[in-house]
C-alpha positions in Angstrom: 0.0 -0.2 -0.1 1.2 3.5 -1.0 2.1 5.7 2.0 0.3 8.7 2.7 2.1 12.3 2.5 0.4 12.6 6.0 1.8 9.7 7.1 5.0 10.4 5.7 8.5 10.0 8.1 8.8 12.6 10.5 11.0 15.7 10.0 14.8 15.4 10.4 16.1 16.5 14.0 18.6 18.7 11.5 15.8 20.7 10.0 15.8 24.4 10.4 14.1 25.8 13.7 10.3 27.3 12.8 10.3 30.1 15.6 6.3 30.9 16.5 5.5 34.4 17.8 2.0 36.0 18.7 2.1 39.5 20.1 4.3 42.4 20.0 4.9 45.1 22.4 4.4 45.8 26.1 2.4 43.7 28.2 -1.6 45.2 28.6 -3.0 46.3 31.5 -4.8 43.2 31.8 -1.6 40.9 31.9 -0.3 38.3 29.6 -0.7 35.0 31.7 0.5 32.9 28.4 3.7 35.2 27.9 2.6 35.8 24.3 3.7 39.6 24.0 7.5 40.0 23.0 8.7 43.5 23.5 10.1 45.5 20.4 13.5 45.7 22.2 13.2 41.9 23.0 12.4 41.0 19.6 15.2 42.8 18.1 17.7 41.4 20.4 16.6 37.6 19.5 17.2 38.7 15.8 20.6 40.4 16.3 21.9 36.9 18.3 20.7 35.0 15.4 22.6 37.3 13.0 25.5 37.0 15.6 25.7 33.8 16.0 25.6 32.6 12.1 21.9 31.9 12.0 20.7 32.4 8.6 16.7 33.0 7.7 14.8 31.3 5.4 11.9 32.3 3.6 9.2 29.8 3.2 10.3 28.7 -0.3 13.6 27.9 1.0 12.3 26.0 3.9 9.7 23.9 1.7 12.9 22.9 -0.3 14.5 21.6 2.7 11.2 19.3 3.0 11.6 18.2 -0.2 15.0 17.0 -0.1 17.5 20.5 -0.5 20.1 20.2 2.4 19.3 22.8 5.0 22.0 25.4 6.1 23.5 24.3 9.4 22.0 26.8 11.6 18.7 28.2 9.9 15.3 29.3 11.1 11.9 30.3 9.7 10.1 33.1 11.6 6.3 32.5 11.8 3.5 34.4 13.5 -0.1 33.4 14.3 -3.1 35.1 14.8 -2.7 38.5 13.0 -2.7 40.8 16.0 -2.7 44.5 15.1 0.9 45.1 16.7 2.3 42.6 13.8 1.6 45.0 11.4 2.6 47.8 13.9 5.7 46.3 15.4 7.0 42.9 13.9 6.7 43.8 10.0 8.6 47.1 9.8 11.4 45.6 12.0 11.5 42.3 10.0 11.2 44.4 6.9 14.2 46.7 7.8 16.3 43.7 8.5 15.7 41.7 5.3 14.0 38.7 7.4 11.4 36.9 5.3 8.5 35.6 7.7 5.1 33.8 7.5 1.9 35.0 9.2 -1.0 32.7 9.9 -4.6 34.3 10.1 -8.0 33.0 10.9 -10.2 34.7 8.2 -13.5 34.5 10.1 -12.5 36.6 12.9 -10.1 39.2 11.5 -11.0 42.7 12.6 -12.5 42.0 15.7 -11.5 41.4 19.3 -10.0 37.8 20.2 -12.5 35.6 21.4 -11.2 32.2 22.3 -9.4 33.2 25.3 -11.1 35.5 28.0 -7.6 36.5 29.3 -7.0 38.5 25.8 -10.4 39.9 25.4 -9.1 43.1 25.1 -6.9 42.5 22.1 -8.1 43.0 18.5 -6.9 41.5 15.4 -5.7 43.4 12.4 -8.9 43.8 9.3 -8.7 41.6 6.0 -7.9 44.9 4.4 -5.0 45.6 6.7 -3.8 42.0 6.6 -3.9 42.6 2.4 -1.3 45.1 2.5 1.4 42.8 3.3 1.5 41.2 0.0 4.9 41.5 -1.7 6.3 42.6 1.5 8.2 39.5 2.7 5.7 38.5 5.1 4.0 35.5 3.4 0.4 35.2 4.6 -1.1 32.0 5.5 -4.3 30.1 7.2 -4.8 29.4 11.1 -8.1 28.2 10.7 -11.3 30.0 10.2 -12.1 31.2 13.6 -9.3 29.6 15.8 -11.0 26.5 16.4 -9.0 23.5 17.7 -8.7 20.9 14.8 -9.1 17.8 16.7 -12.1 15.4 16.3 -13.7 17.6 13.4 -16.3 16.1 11.3 -16.4 16.7 7.3 -18.3 19.9 7.5 -16.1 21.6 10.2 -13.2 20.8 8.4 -14.1 22.2 5.2 -14.8 25.5 6.7 -11.5 25.6 8.6 -9.5 24.4 5.7 -11.1 24.9 2.4 -13.5 27.9 3.6 -10.8 29.3 5.4 -8.3 28.9 2.4 -10.6 30.7 0.1 -11.5 33.7 2.1 -7.6 34.1 2.5 -7.1 33.5 -1.1 -9.5 36.4 -1.9 -8.3 38.8 0.4 -4.8 38.4 -0.7 -5.6 37.9 -4.8 -3.3 34.4 -4.5 -4.1 31.2 -3.0 -2.1 30.6 0.5 -0.1 27.4 0.7 0.9 27.4 4.2 -1.3 26.3 7.6 -0.7 26.7 11.3 -3.2 24.6 13.5 -4.8 26.7 16.1 -3.4 25.6 19.7 -0.8 23.6 17.7 -3.2 20.2 17.8 -4.0 18.1 15.1 -5.0 14.6 13.9 -4.9 12.6 10.9 -8.2 13.8 9.2 -6.9 17.4 9.6 -3.7 16.6 8.2 -5.2 14.7 5.4 -8.0 17.5 4.7 -5.0 19.9 4.3 -3.1 17.7 1.8 -6.5 17.3 -0.2 -7.0 21.2 -0.1 -3.5 21.6 -2.0 -1.6 23.1 0.8 2.3 22.7 0.4 2.8 22.6 4.3 1.5 23.0 7.9 2.6 23.7 11.4 2.0 22.1 14.5 3.7 22.9 18.2 5.6 20.0 19.6 3.4 17.3 18.1 5.3 17.2 14.7 4.1 14.4 12.2 6.0 15.2 9.1 5.3 18.1 6.5 1.8 18.5 7.4 2.6 19.0 11.1 6.1 20.7 11.3 6.7 21.2 14.9 7.6 24.8 15.9 9.5 26.7 18.7 7.2 28.7 20.9 8.9 32.0 21.7 7.3 33.5 24.9 7.4 36.8 26.1 9.9 37.0 29.0 12.3 34.8 27.6 15.8 35.6 28.4 18.3 35.6 25.7 19.5 32.7 27.8 16.5 30.5 27.1 16.0 31.6 23.5 19.6 30.2 23.0 18.5 27.2 24.8 15.2 27.1 22.3 17.4 26.4 19.4 19.3 23.5 20.8 19.1 20.1 19.8 18.2 19.4 23.5 15.2 21.7 23.4 13.9 20.1 20.3 14.2 16.8 21.7 12.9 17.5 24.7 9.8 19.5 22.9 9.0 16.3 20.3 9.1 13.9 23.4 6.8 16.0 25.5 4.5 16.7 22.8 3.9 12.8 22.1 3.9 11.7 25.7 1.5 13.6 28.0 3.3 12.7 30.9 6.6 13.9 29.8 5.3 17.5 29.3 5.8 18.3 33.0 9.0 16.9 32.9 9.8 19.6 30.1 8.4 22.0 32.0 10.5 21.4 34.9 13.6 21.7 32.5 12.4 25.0 31.2 12.2 26.2 34.9 15.6 25.4 35.6 17.1 27.3 32.3 14.9 30.3 33.4 16.1 30.1 36.7 13.8 28.3 38.7 10.9 30.2 38.1 7.5 28.1 38.9 4.6 29.3 36.9 2.2 31.5 38.6 -1.8 30.5 39.4 -2.8 33.1 36.6 -0.1 31.0 34.3 -1.7 27.3 35.4 -5.3 28.7 34.7 -4.4 29.7 31.6 -2.8 26.5 30.4 -5.7 24.9 31.3 -7.9 26.8 29.0 -5.7 25.9 26.4 -3.4 29.0 24.7 
């Protein structure tokens, strides 16, 4: 029996790092329990560290080529950003354009222009409008799909999959004047039906978080606000990639991975608010 693309071998440990960001700027008055806000100063420092240490930024074309067998540079990375918050256009896009660094922004078209409605901790945050996202065409920040309305893509029926894959793809295509080719799972979760739906819809690649499964669930490194440069360097390492993947596949090991991260941070334990937000699901 011919192997399906969604059951392809797992991505090599030596693949480029895919960095995942969300929001940029100072922590809002309501707080930031999931550490989504990376300050402008921190973002610039991270990009500078990558440059100084010889890491090469890849475009999505170059990243996909590595999936197809082109040897990857020894130290390379792809920047991805989820959701489409207003701060992406205001802060991240100009910084990346100034540095000549390509990136991919994943948006849920069904909720663009409105408030974040999937996490009560961030009710005050607003997403960019479709018209604003459309201005990114040709800027070096490619736009992909992040589901239709940021619903977790696990256990969906055919109608739900169609809305979150095909309808979402078509609305982003209409917005940009070109068909998107990349996808990121909301919350990073997926199942085989979701991966198959993306392959059937013509997507080239999709991204997960820790729960890696070939080119239709490439793992990413979650860059959090508050990460020190020491923590950021650790997240670029093979040790972190191993811990993240193993923890993603084996639920009971996730706590061990969190303990390891706490050690790198200097022993800081999660606050009660962070624990509550984690149970909500970021």
